[in-house]
C-alpha positions, 0 to 999 in steps of 0.5 A: 778605973782600977781603984789602986791606980786612982788612989795612986794618981791622986797621991801623986797629984797632991804633991805637985807644985802648982806654980801658976797659983798666986795668993790672990787666986780664989778657992774655986779657981784652985779647985778647978786647977786641981781637978784638971791636973788630977785628970791629966795625971790619971790620963798619963797613968792609964796610957797605953804602954805596948812596949812594957806589955811586950817586955812582960810577955817575954819575961813570962816566956822565960826570955834571957835578957843578957846583961851587957855594959858598954859604957864606963863612966869617966870619973872627975872629968870636966868638959867646959863645952858640955857644961855650957850646954847641959848640967849634971851630965855623965861622961863615959867611954865606950867599950867597942868590943862589947858593942861589936859583940852585940852587932855580931851576935844580934841578941834577941834580948839584952839587959843594957846597963847605962851609967848616969849620976852615980847610978846604973840604969838597967834597961830591958831591951828586945830586938826589933826590925824597923824596916818595911819589906823592900826597904831601900836607900837611894842617893842623888847619884845611885839607886838602891845602895848596899847598906849593912843594917844595924841592930835595933832594940826597944824596951823599958827600964827594969821594973818601970812599966811606964818607961820607954827606951830604944837603942841602936847598935852599929860597928864601933858605935851606938846611941839611944834614949831612955824616957821615964817620969823621973828622968825625963828623956835621957840621951845617950850618944857620942860627943860631936868632936872631931875624930872622936870615936870613944867619948860619950855623954849621958844626959837628961834633956830637961837639964839643957841650958839652951832652949829647945825652941822647936816651933811647929808651923802646921796650923790646926785651922778651923776647929773640928771637935774631937770627941774625948771618947773612951780610950781602950788600951787594947786597941792597935792599928790594924793597918800600917803606915810606911814612911819615907825620909829625904835627908838634905846635904847639910846632914850628909856633911855633918855625918862626915860626907858618909852614906853609911854614917848618914843612914845609920843616923837616920835609921837610929832616929827612926827606931826612936820615932817608931818606938813612940808610935808602937808604944801607943799601938800605932804601926809604922815602918821605914820604907825608903830613904833618899840622901843628897850627897851633893848640894840639894835644891832646898838650900836657901830656898826661903826663910820659913818652914813653909818655903822648904815644905813647898819646895819638897812637895814640888821637887819630890811629888812621888816617893816610896812611902805612905807619908814622907818628910824632908829632914834638914838643917837650915838657918834660923831654927825653922821648926817643922810643918806638915802639909795638912792635918790627916794627909794620909791617902791624899797628895798632901802627905808630906812634911818638913823638919828642921832638926838639930844635930848637936849643940856645941859638942852635945848631940841633941838626939831627942830634939830631933826625935820630937820634931819628926814624931810630932810632924808625922803625928799631924799627917796621921790626923792629930792636932796640937793638944792646945788646939780648941778641938778636944774633949768633945766640947772644943776645949784644949787638953793643955794650954802650953802653946798659948801660955808660952806664945801669948795672945793671938797664938793658937789655942789662946781663945779657949785658954783657961784661967789659970792655965791648964799646964802639966806639972814638971813631974808629969810633963807634956805629950808629943803633940804639945808645946809643953817644951816651951814652958819652963819647968814643964817640958815633954817626956816621951814616956807620955806618948801622944796621950789618949785622945790624940792616940785615939784620933790617930788610930781611927785615922789609920784604920779607916784609910783605904790606901793602907795595907795591913803589913806595909808590904802591899802598896800602890803608890800614886806615881802620877805627876804633872797633870795638865789641862788644855783645850778648855771650852765651856763644856770640855777639857782635855787632861794629860798626865805623866806616870813615872811608875809602871801603871798601864791603866788609871782612873780619872774623875772630873767632878765639880769641886765639892762633889764626890768622885766618879771614876772612869778608866783610862788606858792611856795617859790622856782623857777628854771630859765632856758634857761639862757646864760652863764657868764651873770649877772642877776637881780633876783627879787621877790615880793608878788602877790597883787591885785591893787598894785605893791609892791617893789621887793626884788632884788639879783644879780646872775651870771651864770657860764661860759662854761669853765673858763679856756678858756680866759673867760671875767670877767667884772662888771655888766656894761660890757666893755662899761657901768658902774656898778650901785648904791647899788649893793652887789653880790658875785660870785664863779668861779671854773675850770672844772677840779680840778687839775687846778687853776684860774687866773684873769688878769685885763686890766682896773680897776676903781671904786669910790674910798673908796666907792665902792670895789671889794674883791677877795678871794682865795677859794670857799667863802668869808671865804677864804683868802682876796687876795686884803687885804681890797678890790680894789678901785679907779682907779688902775692897779689891776694886776693879782691874782692866786688861790692856793685853793685846788679846784682852785677857786676864789670868788669875792665880789663887793659892791657899795654905794648909788650914783656915779659909774665908768667904773668898770673893764675888766678882763680875767679868765684863768687857770694855770696847765696842763690838762694832769696832771688831770683826767676828773672826770673819764669820758672817751671821745674823740673828733676830729678833732681839728681844724676842717672845719666842723664836730666834732666827739665825742665818749664816753665810757658812753652815751652822753646825751646832747651836747651844743655849745657856741661862745666866747660871750656866745651865745647858737648856738647849743643844742642837747639831745641824748642817744648815745656813738658817735655823730657828730656836724656839725659847717661848717656854723659857722664863723671862730673862737673858740667855746666852747663845753659842754657835759653831760655824766652820770650826769656830765659835760665835756668842751672843745674848738674847733677851726673852720678854 
């Protein structure tokens, strides 16, 4: 590390105000805190700043940064609405003529002057293109609407290489954010007042009198140690992540029910988001937008961010982008949530953000940028900085989360004493909760921080579904995978493709196994040769040249040979492993004889409490009576459930959320009723002897077309096709135990078990 940087960092850190110290703290604890804080400072001092590098490059090329002033500070003006929300703000009026000049001329580089607190801040900006090739805006009424793009810039405060800034210009208006260690996040925007066109505000979000209560509901789950590693500031992503936004109707209304105004707002936000990623060497691009101009299907869908996330995933399973986000304004400040950590190239590539448009008349632009950037950070691979998963030893980068939220919150188990917190002059990073800690906050110029940046870069660069330019793409347009005609050894698969694909790849493999792909030229596929009573991952993706798109997945379970013969029933992890995140599957079990009734008896049961659930329905589908009265969850004695349905069936539905799993369950399926009371689908056959030491003779009134034998683990041991009225099966070489026989007679199945002595 450069000695001057080290010396400068130590000088800065020496003057930090350690508010966590108390008079009773011992010297050892003080030394530990000092060391941690010094390291935190130095981490930020050497952080990548690609935008400053670009400005320096342009200066070395003698680029002319045209001086432009577009705001005039309003002297001696007091706005009571503003004063209730933020202190030390500067009010100003816009020079519309100069704004329109920028839009008309689209200057490559400018030096923008922004008045704040009796100072004029000079910002060096260069023009950028936030859009991917083929960018389009759709609404619920019209596709690919005509949109006149604004002029978008990013840069730094003149002379401050650790600052970052982005501004957006449209006819008659502009907005932007300037971020530095001294200023924090300086927001420049139009006051949210009726018919206002000229009155603007410049303020630091660190001086807001109302709390930024953004709470991310993405769970980091079970710890996966992230190596601290060495951070090379020259590394950039070799691949590009394209992004999709769906804008809810509430935001459309707040933008004056105007499609252009809504698109201007969203593209402005994205330029700020893209600037933060670009500053860390991470390439992202805006591919498409969708605006709800009429009441959307999300309004009032639930009371948590997870409810809106799930509704988004169900409503828009396919979108034009590598990752997507529903952006809305919903009651109660729901925060944000990503469907998983590292969702690129999976079907869990979406997120949700409940944003702020304004507070009173003050535009809360930086809060919106923060939540959107943060949730995409999860999809691109990063955990929270307070997660016990960093530094190569399952510790946290900072303790802002548990310090603000208390015991039981994420990161509390590895919280240090005293808490590891950045100072108010250093502030936190994008993936932190430091905005919840009074006097600390988050400053955008800190970016993601070295370790989260490294994780995101590694994630992006290793994804096979991503292109290098955000132009070449192969989105998975497969929807609605269905399974039918499920037997003990086969399953029929069908799907809908809303795109133009004419061939697909299909994989049907036991859960936990690697995919083995087969090509299908129609949107249906029959998987055969499967084992009974086994969970399979059904995966479908379009066939593309050069890219491997994310697959759509569905879990399906084959039928047991005979559910009445003490059939094991577990979660997808079996008796020794855990189930996995983001599962949603349904399976129906029916006794082979309609006079019998199924019974499930649980020997053990453990799910993540109040997040993962098993439902049991008294019949052939989920419309039947819910025997669990709202689902089984947690670590409980689940007991026994009996079917009273006419066909004796039970239907099981399991759901797990995006993080944290458990052992699942171990149960046995049996039958109640008496075999002698019912017919066997009018099949007239017999078998003997039982028990046996060798041969089993089977005779039937009608021709036997196939005999199959399985052991209790469901493994296929014998299969023979024939056309006989009498056949013999030799099991003399089988081990002592119970074996399941399946017959095919007249296109019907019959099942029985034989004991081998």
